[in-house]
VEXDREN-2710 file (C-alpha; in Angstrom, 1 decimal):
% VEXDREN-2710
k/r/px/py/pz
1/MET/-6.4/14.2/-69.6
2/VAL/-5.0/17.1/-71.5
3/LEU/-2.0/15.2/-72.8
4/PRO/-4.0/12.5/-74.7
5/ILE/-5.9/15.2/-76.6
6/LEU/-2.7/17.0/-77.6
7/ILE/-1.0/13.8/-78.7
8/PHE/-4.2/13.0/-80.7
9/ILE/-3.8/16.3/-82.5
10/LEU/-0.1/15.7/-83.0
11/THR/-0.8/12.4/-84.9
12/PHE/-2.2/14.3/-87.8
13/ILE/1.3/15.3/-89.0
14/PHE/2.3/11.7/-89.6
15/ASN/1.3/10.2/-93.0
16/PHE/1.2/6.5/-91.8
17/ILE/-1.3/7.1/-88.9
18/LYS/-4.9/6.4/-89.8
19/ASN/-8.0/7.2/-87.9
20/ILE/-8.3/3.8/-86.3
21/HIS/-4.7/4.1/-85.2
22/ARG/-5.4/7.4/-83.6
23/ILE/-8.3/5.9/-81.6
24/ILE/-6.0/3.1/-80.4
25/ILE/-3.4/5.6/-79.3
26/ILE/-5.9/7.5/-77.3
27/LEU/-7.2/4.4/-75.6
28/LEU/-3.7/3.3/-74.8
29/LEU/-2.9/6.7/-73.3
30/CYS/-6.1/6.5/-71.2
31/VAL/-5.0/3.0/-69.9
32/ILE/-1.6/4.4/-69.1
33/PHE/-3.2/7.3/-67.2
34/ILE/-5.5/4.9/-65.2
35/MET/-2.5/2.7/-64.4
36/SER/-0.5/5.7/-63.2
37/TYR/-3.1/6.4/-60.6
38/PHE/-2.5/3.0/-59.0
39/THR/1.3/3.2/-59.3
40/SER/2.1/6.8/-58.6
41/ASP/1.5/8.1/-55.0
42/PHE/1.8/11.7/-56.2
43/ILE/-1.0/11.3/-58.8
44/LYS/-3.1/9.3/-56.5
45/ASN/-2.8/11.9/-53.7
46/LYS/-3.7/14.7/-56.1
47/ILE/-6.9/12.9/-57.3
48/ASN/-7.9/11.9/-53.8
49/ILE/-7.5/15.4/-52.5
50/ALA/-9.8/16.7/-55.4
51/ILE/-12.4/14.0/-54.6
52/GLU/-12.3/14.8/-50.9
53/GLU/-12.7/18.5/-51.5
54/MET/-15.6/17.8/-53.9
55/ASN/-17.4/15.6/-51.4
56/LEU/-16.9/18.1/-48.7
57/TYR/-18.2/20.9/-50.8
58/LEU/-21.3/19.1/-52.0
59/ASN/-22.2/17.9/-48.5
60/THR/-21.8/21.3/-46.8
61/GLU/-25.0/23.3/-46.8
62/GLN/-23.5/26.7/-45.7
63/LYS/-20.9/27.1/-48.4
64/ALA/-20.4/30.8/-47.8
65/ASP/-18.5/30.3/-44.5
66/MET/-16.7/27.0/-45.2
67/PHE/-12.9/26.8/-45.9
68/LEU/-12.3/26.0/-49.5
69/GLY/-9.2/24.3/-51.0
70/SER/-8.0/24.7/-54.6
71/PHE/-10.6/22.4/-56.1
72/GLY/-13.4/23.5/-53.8
73/THR/-12.7/27.1/-54.7
74/ARG/-13.1/26.3/-58.4
75/LEU/-16.4/24.5/-57.7
76/GLU/-17.8/27.6/-55.9
77/MET/-16.6/29.8/-58.7
78/TRP/-18.2/27.7/-61.4
79/ARG/-21.5/27.4/-59.4
80/TYR/-21.6/31.1/-58.9
81/GLY/-20.7/31.9/-62.5
82/LEU/-23.4/29.6/-63.9
83/LYS/-25.9/31.1/-61.5
84/LEU/-25.3/34.6/-62.8
85/PHE/-25.3/33.4/-66.4
86/VAL/-28.8/31.9/-65.9
87/GLU/-30.0/35.2/-64.6
88/SER/-28.7/37.2/-67.6
89/PRO/-27.9/34.7/-70.4
90/VAL/-27.7/37.0/-73.4
91/PHE/-25.3/39.8/-72.4
92/GLY/-24.2/38.7/-69.0
93/GLN/-23.7/40.8/-65.9
94/GLY/-21.0/43.0/-67.4
95/PHE/-17.6/43.4/-65.8
96/VAL/-18.6/46.2/-63.5
97/GLY/-21.9/44.7/-62.8
98/PHE/-20.3/41.4/-61.9
99/ASP/-17.9/43.0/-59.4
100/LYS/-20.7/44.9/-57.7
101/ARG/-22.9/41.8/-57.6
102/LEU/-20.1/39.6/-56.2
103/LYS/-19.4/42.0/-53.3
104/LYS/-23.1/42.2/-52.5
105/ASP/-23.6/38.4/-52.5
106/VAL/-20.5/38.0/-50.3
107/GLU/-22.0/40.4/-47.8
108/ASN/-25.3/38.6/-47.9
109/LYS/-23.5/35.2/-47.5
110/LYS/-24.8/33.9/-50.8
111/VAL/-21.3/33.0/-52.1
112/ASN/-18.0/32.2/-50.4
113/LYS/-15.8/35.3/-49.7
114/VAL/-12.7/33.5/-51.2
115/LEU/-14.0/34.6/-54.6
116/LEU/-13.1/38.2/-53.8
117/GLN/-9.4/37.2/-53.9
118/HIS/-9.7/36.3/-57.6
119/GLY/-10.6/38.5/-60.6
120/HIS/-11.5/35.5/-62.7
121/LEU/-13.7/32.4/-62.3
122/HIS/-10.9/30.0/-63.3
123/ASN/-12.7/28.8/-66.4
124/ASP/-12.7/31.2/-69.4
125/ILE/-16.0/29.8/-70.7
126/ILE/-17.9/30.2/-67.5
127/ASN/-16.2/33.5/-66.8
128/ILE/-17.3/34.9/-70.2
129/MET/-20.8/33.4/-69.8
130/ALA/-21.2/35.2/-66.4
131/LYS/-19.9/38.6/-67.5
132/GLN/-20.7/38.8/-71.3
133/GLY/-23.4/36.1/-71.8
134/LEU/-24.0/34.1/-75.0
135/VAL/-22.8/37.0/-77.1
136/GLY/-19.4/37.0/-75.6
137/LEU/-19.2/33.2/-75.6
138/ALA/-20.0/33.1/-79.3
139/VAL/-17.2/35.5/-80.1
140/TYR/-14.8/33.6/-77.8
141/LEU/-15.5/30.2/-79.4
142/VAL/-15.4/31.5/-83.0
143/PHE/-12.0/33.1/-82.2
144/TYR/-10.6/29.8/-81.0
145/MET/-12.1/27.7/-83.8
146/MET/-10.8/30.0/-86.5
147/LEU/-7.4/30.2/-84.9
148/PHE/-7.1/26.4/-84.5
149/GLN/-8.4/25.8/-88.1
150/TYR/-5.8/28.3/-89.4
151/PHE/-3.0/26.0/-88.2
152/PHE/-4.7/22.6/-88.3
153/LYS/-5.5/22.6/-92.0
154/ARG/-1.8/23.2/-92.7
155/MET/-0.9/20.3/-90.4
156/LYS/-2.8/17.9/-92.5
157/ASN/-1.7/19.3/-95.9
158/ARG/0.8/16.8/-97.3
159/LYS/1.7/19.1/-100.1
160/LEU/3.5/21.5/-97.8
161/THR/7.0/21.2/-96.6
162/GLU/8.0/19.9/-93.2
163/ASP/9.0/23.4/-92.1
164/VAL/5.6/24.7/-92.7
165/ARG/3.9/21.8/-91.1
166/PHE/6.2/22.0/-88.1
167/PHE/5.2/25.6/-87.3
168/ALA/1.6/24.8/-88.0
169/THR/1.8/21.9/-85.5
170/VAL/3.4/24.3/-82.9
171/GLY/0.5/26.7/-83.5
172/GLY/-2.2/24.1/-83.4
173/LEU/-0.9/22.5/-80.2
174/THR/-0.5/26.0/-78.6
175/VAL/-4.1/26.9/-79.4
176/ALA/-5.5/23.5/-78.2
177/GLY/-3.3/23.6/-75.1
178/MET/-4.2/27.1/-74.1
179/PHE/-7.9/26.3/-74.5
180/LEU/-7.7/23.2/-72.4
181/PHE/-5.7/25.1/-69.7
182/SER/-8.4/27.8/-69.6
183/LEU/-11.0/25.2/-68.6
184/SER/-9.6/25.1/-65.1
185/ASP/-7.6/28.3/-64.9
186/SER/-7.3/31.7/-66.5
187/MET/-5.8/32.3/-69.9
188/PHE/-7.2/35.8/-70.6
189/GLY/-7.6/36.9/-67.0
190/THR/-4.0/38.1/-66.6
191/ALA/-1.7/40.3/-68.7
192/ALA/1.1/37.7/-68.4
193/GLY/-1.3/35.0/-69.8
194/ILE/-2.3/37.2/-72.8
195/THR/1.3/38.2/-73.5
196/ASN/2.6/34.6/-73.5
197/TYR/-0.3/33.5/-75.7
198/VAL/0.2/36.2/-78.3
199/PHE/4.0/35.6/-78.3
200/LEU/3.6/31.8/-78.9
201/ILE/0.9/32.3/-81.6
202/THR/2.9/35.0/-83.4
203/LEU/6.0/32.9/-83.3
204/ALA/4.2/29.9/-84.8
205/ALA/2.3/31.9/-87.4
206/GLY/5.3/33.9/-88.4
207/GLY/7.5/30.8/-89.0
208/MET/4.7/29.1/-90.9
209/ARG/4.0/32.0/-93.2
210/TYR/7.7/32.5/-93.8
211/TYR/8.2/29.0/-95.1
212/GLU/5.0/29.1/-97.0
213/LYS/6.3/32.1/-98.9
214/LEU/9.6/30.2/-99.6
215/LEU/7.5/27.3/-100.9
216/LYS/5.5/29.6/-103.1
217/LYS/8.6/31.1/-104.6
218/GLU/10.0/27.7/-105.4
219/VAL/6.7/26.7/-107.2
220/ILE/6.5/29.9/-109.2
221/TYR/10.2/30.5/-110.0
222/GLY/11.6/27.0/-109.7
223/GLN/14.2/28.1/-107.1
END
């Protein structure tokens, strides 16, 4: 479901597309996605595996000892992260406190030991809520909203050149894509993820600002 959201954002660079058209596009993409489930064995198998793992996880009482697949592991991570957040909602457990608590809970069979193999809960929001609480979550969301708005307002500005709006679109799609990716995996949990994110954002912002300065010179000096 990530692709329909990114395509929806992309439609804002086209002058002829109105809000009603955007809604129609999203609905059509959803229909295509549903149809692909019935026509593609690969997609069908992926979804069926996820459903089977979820049912197995929900119907197993002793989750600490069960074997967990990819989706089941994520369910256990998210359950555990939300549990720790509820215990300490304002500031979270802290990074060191989280690691100590996880090892202790694994020993006491309160959480599946597979979590020890991961340094992140495979969801940036839940991971921050567990380790840094509402304070960390607020900073994280403000960071994303400001960064997305920085690019998005230029995407919609018809007075800017195509070059400016192109790089603004690249930046906006990067921010949105990374955020959606981080809902089921780790964006800030690895050095590689952070490096790639910074590189892509810097590339988009640099290109956008360069062409904005050229446009400003043309307006002032008539070049």
